[in-house]
C-alpha positions as CSV (number, residue, x, y, z in Angstrom):
1,M,-15.5,43.6,43.0
2,T,-12.5,41.4,43.5
3,R,-12.5,37.7,42.6
4,D,-12.0,35.2,45.4
5,S,-8.6,33.7,44.8
6,S,-9.5,30.5,46.7
7,A,-12.4,29.8,44.4
8,P,-11.7,27.1,41.8
9,S,-11.3,28.6,38.4
10,P,-13.6,27.1,35.8
11,Q,-11.9,24.6,33.5
12,R,-12.5,24.7,29.8
13,S,-13.4,21.5,28.2
14,G,-11.6,20.9,25.0
15,P,-12.9,19.0,22.1
16,P,-13.3,15.3,22.6
17,A,-10.4,13.2,21.5
18,R,-10.9,11.5,18.2
19,P,-10.8,7.7,18.2
20,A,-7.6,6.2,17.1
21,S,-9.4,4.3,14.3
22,R,-12.7,3.7,12.8
23,V,-13.1,-0.1,12.5
24,P,-16.0,-2.4,13.1
25,G,-16.5,-3.2,16.8
26,W,-16.5,-7.0,16.3
27,L,-13.2,-6.7,14.4
28,A,-11.6,-4.6,17.1
29,A,-12.9,-7.0,19.8
30,A,-11.4,-10.0,17.9
31,F,-8.1,-8.2,17.5
32,Q,-8.1,-7.4,21.3
33,W,-8.7,-11.0,22.1
34,L,-5.9,-12.2,19.8
35,A,-3.5,-9.6,21.2
36,Q,-4.2,-10.8,24.8
37,L,-3.4,-14.4,23.8
38,T,-0.2,-13.4,22.0
39,S,1.1,-9.9,21.8
40,P,0.1,-6.7,19.8
41,H,2.7,-7.2,17.1
42,A,2.0,-10.9,16.8
43,A,-1.7,-10.1,16.5
44,L,-0.8,-7.7,13.7
45,L,1.1,-10.3,11.8
46,I,-1.7,-12.9,12.3
47,T,-4.3,-10.4,11.1
48,L,-2.2,-9.7,8.0
49,A,-1.8,-13.4,7.3
50,A,-5.6,-13.9,7.6
51,G,-6.1,-10.9,5.3
52,L,-3.7,-12.3,2.7
53,L,-6.0,-15.2,2.0
54,P,-8.8,-13.1,0.5
55,A,-6.2,-11.0,-1.3
56,V,-4.8,-14.1,-3.0
57,L,-8.4,-15.3,-3.8
58,L,-9.0,-11.8,-5.3
59,T,-5.9,-12.4,-7.5
60,L,-7.4,-15.6,-8.8
61,G,-10.8,-14.0,-9.2
62,S,-9.4,-11.1,-11.1
63,A,-7.7,-13.5,-13.5
64,E,-11.0,-15.3,-14.1
65,V,-12.7,-12.0,-14.7
66,Y,-10.0,-11.0,-17.1
67,E,-10.4,-14.3,-19.0
68,S,-14.1,-13.7,-19.3
69,V,-13.7,-10.1,-20.4
70,S,-11.0,-10.9,-23.0
71,E,-13.2,-13.6,-24.5
72,S,-16.0,-11.1,-25.0
73,D,-13.6,-8.4,-26.3
74,G,-14.4,-6.1,-23.3
75,V,-11.8,-4.2,-21.4
76,A,-9.1,-6.2,-23.2
77,R,-9.9,-4.3,-26.4
78,L,-8.0,-1.4,-24.8
79,D,-4.8,-3.3,-24.8
80,Q,-3.7,-2.9,-28.4
81,P,-4.9,0.7,-28.8
82,V,-3.1,1.8,-25.6
83,L,0.1,0.0,-26.8
84,D,-0.2,1.7,-30.2
85,A,-0.5,5.1,-28.5
86,A,2.6,4.4,-26.5
87,L,4.5,3.4,-29.7
88,A,3.6,6.7,-31.2
89,L,5.1,8.6,-28.2
90,R,8.5,6.9,-28.1
91,S,11.8,8.6,-28.7
92,P,15.3,7.5,-27.8
93,D,15.7,10.1,-25.0
94,L,12.2,9.3,-23.6
95,D,12.8,5.6,-23.8
96,S,16.0,5.9,-21.7
97,A,14.3,8.1,-19.1
98,V,11.3,5.8,-18.7
99,T,13.6,2.8,-18.5
100,A,15.6,4.4,-15.8
101,F,12.4,5.2,-13.9
102,T,10.8,1.7,-14.3
103,N,14.0,0.1,-12.9
104,L,13.1,1.7,-9.6
105,G,10.2,-0.7,-9.4
106,G,12.2,-3.8,-10.4
107,T,13.6,-6.7,-8.4
108,I,16.6,-4.6,-7.4
109,G,15.3,-1.0,-7.3
110,M,12.1,-1.6,-5.3
111,P,13.7,-3.6,-2.4
112,I,16.4,-0.9,-2.1
113,L,13.8,1.9,-1.9
114,A,11.6,-0.1,0.5
115,A,14.5,-1.0,2.7
116,A,15.9,2.6,2.8
117,A,12.5,4.1,3.6
118,T,11.8,1.4,6.3
119,L,15.2,2.0,7.9
120,I,14.8,5.7,8.0
121,M,11.3,5.5,9.6
122,A,12.3,2.8,12.1
123,L,15.3,4.8,13.3
124,K,13.6,8.2,13.3
125,W,10.5,7.0,15.2
126,R,12.3,4.3,17.2
127,S,9.6,1.8,16.3
128,W,9.5,-1.7,14.8
129,T,6.1,-1.0,13.2
130,P,7.6,0.2,9.9
131,V,9.7,-2.9,9.7
132,L,6.8,-5.2,10.3
133,L,4.3,-3.4,8.2
134,V,6.4,-2.8,5.1
135,S,7.8,-6.4,5.3
136,A,4.4,-7.9,5.5
137,A,3.0,-5.7,2.8
138,A,5.8,-6.5,0.5
139,A,5.6,-10.2,1.2
140,G,1.9,-10.2,0.4
141,S,2.4,-8.2,-2.8
142,L,5.1,-10.6,-4.0
143,L,2.9,-13.7,-3.3
144,M,0.0,-12.2,-5.2
145,T,2.3,-11.4,-8.2
146,V,3.9,-14.9,-8.3
147,T,0.5,-16.6,-7.9
148,G,-1.0,-14.7,-10.7
149,K,1.9,-15.2,-13.1
150,E,2.2,-18.9,-12.4
151,L,-1.5,-19.7,-12.8
152,I,-2.4,-17.4,-15.7
153,G,0.8,-17.4,-17.7
154,R,-0.3,-14.7,-20.1
155,A,2.2,-13.7,-22.7
156,R,3.7,-10.2,-22.8
157,P,3.4,-8.0,-25.9
158,A,5.6,-9.0,-28.8
159,L,9.3,-8.2,-28.4
160,T,9.2,-6.1,-31.6
161,D,6.9,-3.7,-29.7
162,A,9.1,-3.6,-26.5
163,V,12.0,-1.4,-25.5
164,P,15.1,-3.4,-24.4
165,P,16.1,-4.9,-22.0
166,F,13.4,-7.4,-22.7
167,E,11.5,-9.4,-20.1
168,Y,10.4,-13.0,-20.5
169,S,8.3,-13.9,-17.5
170,A,4.5,-14.1,-17.6
171,S,2.7,-10.8,-18.0
172,F,-0.4,-11.0,-15.7
173,P,-0.4,-9.2,-13.3
174,S,2.3,-6.4,-13.5
175,G,4.6,-6.9,-10.6
176,H,6.1,-3.5,-10.9
177,S,2.7,-1.9,-10.7
178,L,1.3,-4.0,-7.9
179,N,4.5,-3.5,-5.7
180,A,4.5,0.2,-6.4
181,V,1.0,0.6,-5.2
182,V,1.6,-1.4,-2.0
183,I,5.0,-0.1,-1.0
184,A,4.4,3.5,-1.9
185,G,1.0,3.3,-0.2
186,V,2.1,1.8,3.1
187,V,5.1,4.2,3.3
188,A,2.8,7.2,2.6
189,Y,0.4,5.9,5.2
190,L,3.0,5.7,7.9
191,V,4.5,9.1,7.0
192,V,1.1,10.7,7.1
193,L,0.6,9.4,10.7
194,H,3.5,11.5,11.8
195,L,2.7,14.7,9.9
196,Q,0.8,17.6,11.4
197,S,0.1,19.8,8.4
198,R,-2.8,18.9,6.2
199,G,-1.0,20.2,3.2
200,A,2.0,18.0,3.9
201,K,-0.3,15.0,4.3
202,V,-2.0,15.7,1.0
203,L,1.3,16.2,-0.7
204,T,2.6,12.8,0.7
205,V,-0.4,10.9,-0.6
206,L,-0.3,12.7,-4.0
207,L,3.4,11.7,-4.4
208,A,2.6,8.1,-3.7
209,V,-0.3,8.1,-6.2
210,V,1.8,9.8,-8.9
211,F,4.7,7.3,-8.3
212,A,2.4,4.2,-8.5
213,A,0.5,5.5,-11.5
214,A,3.7,6.5,-13.4
215,M,5.2,3.1,-12.6
216,G,2.2,1.3,-14.1
217,L,2.1,3.5,-17.2
218,S,5.9,3.1,-17.7
219,R,5.3,-0.7,-18.1
220,V,2.8,-0.1,-20.9
221,Y,4.9,2.6,-22.6
222,L,7.9,0.2,-22.7
223,G,5.8,-2.6,-24.1
224,H,6.6,-4.9,-21.2
225,H,2.9,-5.2,-20.1
226,W,-0.6,-5.0,-21.5
227,F,-2.7,-2.2,-20.1
228,T,-5.1,-4.7,-18.4
229,D,-2.1,-6.3,-16.6
230,V,-1.4,-2.9,-15.0
231,L,-5.1,-2.2,-14.4
232,V,-5.6,-5.4,-12.4
233,A,-2.3,-4.9,-10.6
234,W,-3.5,-1.5,-9.4
235,T,-6.8,-3.0,-8.2
236,L,-5.1,-5.9,-6.4
237,G,-2.5,-3.5,-4.8
238,L,-5.2,-1.2,-3.4
239,A,-7.1,-4.2,-2.0
240,W,-4.0,-5.6,-0.2
241,L,-3.1,-2.1,1.0
242,A,-6.5,-1.7,2.5
243,V,-6.0,-5.0,4.4
244,V,-2.6,-3.8,5.7
245,I,-3.9,-0.5,6.8
246,T,-6.9,-2.0,8.5
247,A,-4.7,-4.4,10.5
248,H,-2.6,-1.5,11.6
249,R,-5.6,0.5,12.7
250,L,-6.7,-2.4,14.8
251,L,-3.3,-2.3,16.5
252,H,-4.0,1.4,17.2
253,S,-7.4,0.6,18.7
254,R,-5.8,-2.0,20.9
255,R,-3.2,0.4,22.2
256,A,-5.7,3.2,22.7
257,A,-8.0,0.9,24.6
258,G,-5.1,-0.3,26.8
259,R,-4.1,3.3,27.7
260,A,-7.7,4.2,28.4
261,S,-8.2,1.3,30.8
262,A,-5.0,2.2,32.5
263,G,-6.1,5.8,33.0
264,G,-3.3,7.2,30.8
265,P,-3.7,10.1,28.4
266,A,-5.1,9.2,25.0
267,R,-3.3,10.1,21.8
268,A,-4.8,10.2,18.4
269,D,-1.8,8.3,17.0
270,P,-0.3,5.6,19.3
271,D,2.7,5.1,17.0
272,R,3.7,8.8,17.2
273,P,6.1,9.6,20.0
274,P,4.9,12.1,22.6
275,R,6.0,15.6,22.2
């Protein structure tokens, strides 16, 4: 029996497209309304600015929690034992290596790394999103660091326990640690959006985690910060990173909704260029 060539061939239905993001409906609706009043990127910046307020309040709240804990000899009891353990591990060669690494997260090293990564992503993907997202993330991280240091004014460990060059600014929170979490986190997030392999995605996230963790531990090893300075900085950095990523996912939702209403093809990642 021959098949009728004029008969329409059955079409296979593929798996349903995954939503561009998983965010609360009311939040996506609010972002959509804001984007209609302004523009998608303006809505992104406004959302980040709104998210910065609770992040700064979290900085102040973390400082109050720290004061309460230190008075009751809670988590702060870890500070001196951890510093003592770091002192026992020191050697001239290791001190030099850790100092070189921690400089990557300083006021010169981190801006250079962030700018280089941002430039590469923006040029490769032909998108302003990396510029806006990294800049906003870095600005929020800097504001949280300055706010915490100015209001708390906690002293660093004694200079006799520190490895030169010495630092004299306030200790709480650790700016190196907070910035490392935020910058490495947002860069890893953007890179993961453009990767296909699950293994490559896992490796990218793992590298960001190792970098941020090592940066924080290097501050304690060198005697430039107490362990609780780093611990709170990690927490604040993750909170701000979550705000930044959520704002970007809202931008994704808005773009996906716009394509769907226009009858265009949906893509799982609106920022990824079509292949």
